[in-house]
C-alpha positions in Angstrom: -13.8 -9.5 -0.2 -12.0 -6.9 2.0 -9.6 -9.4 3.4 -8.8 -10.6 -0.1 -8.0 -7.1 -1.3 -5.9 -6.4 1.8 -4.0 -9.7 1.6 -3.0 -8.9 -2.0 -2.0 -5.4 -1.0 0.3 -6.8 1.7 1.8 -9.4 -0.5 2.5 -6.8 -3.3 4.0 -4.5 -0.9 6.5 -7.1 0.3 7.1 -8.4 -3.2 8.2 -5.2 -4.4 10.9 -4.6 -1.8 13.4 -4.0 -4.5 16.3 -1.4 -4.7 15.2 1.3 -7.1 16.5 4.8 -7.6 12.8 6.0 -7.8 11.0 6.5 -4.6 7.3 7.2 -4.8 5.7 9.5 -2.4 2.8 8.6 -0.3 0.6 10.9 1.8 -2.4 10.7 4.1 -3.6 7.3 5.1 -1.0 5.3 3.4 1.8 7.4 4.9 0.4 6.9 8.5 -0.2 3.1 7.8 3.5 2.7 6.6 4.9 4.5 9.6 2.5 2.8 12.1 3.5 -0.8 10.8 7.1 0.0 9.9 6.8 -0.6 6.3 8.8 1.5 3.9 6.8 4.1 2.0 8.2 2.8 -1.4 6.9 -0.7 -0.6 3.4 0.6 0.3 3.2 2.9 -2.7 4.1 0.2 -5.1 1.8 -2.3 -3.5 -0.9 0.3 -3.6 -0.5 1.4 -7.2 -0.5 -2.1 -8.4 -4.5 -2.0 -8.2 -6.9 -0.4 -10.5 -8.6 2.8 -9.6 -11.8 1.3 -8.2 -9.9 -1.2 -6.3 -7.5 1.5 -4.8 -10.7 3.4 -3.6 -11.9 0.2 -1.8 -8.4 -0.2 -0.3 -8.4 3.2 0.9 -11.6 2.4 2.8 -9.9 -0.4 4.5 -6.6 1.3 5.3 -8.3 4.4 7.0 -9.6 1.9 9.5 -6.0 1.2 10.5 
């Protein structure tokens, strides 16, 4: 289950690599994850917010381990 959620998150982050004037802000574990793995914060935020609230909480528990 964890692997599937994380796989979808990474696929969504790459999929949403589009040029938008809007740049969502991220902080905490998401920001450190983006910086550590050299993924733009916009991609990470859009991939993250493509999930529902309960899935985001589960994804948070996965990301904090990175």
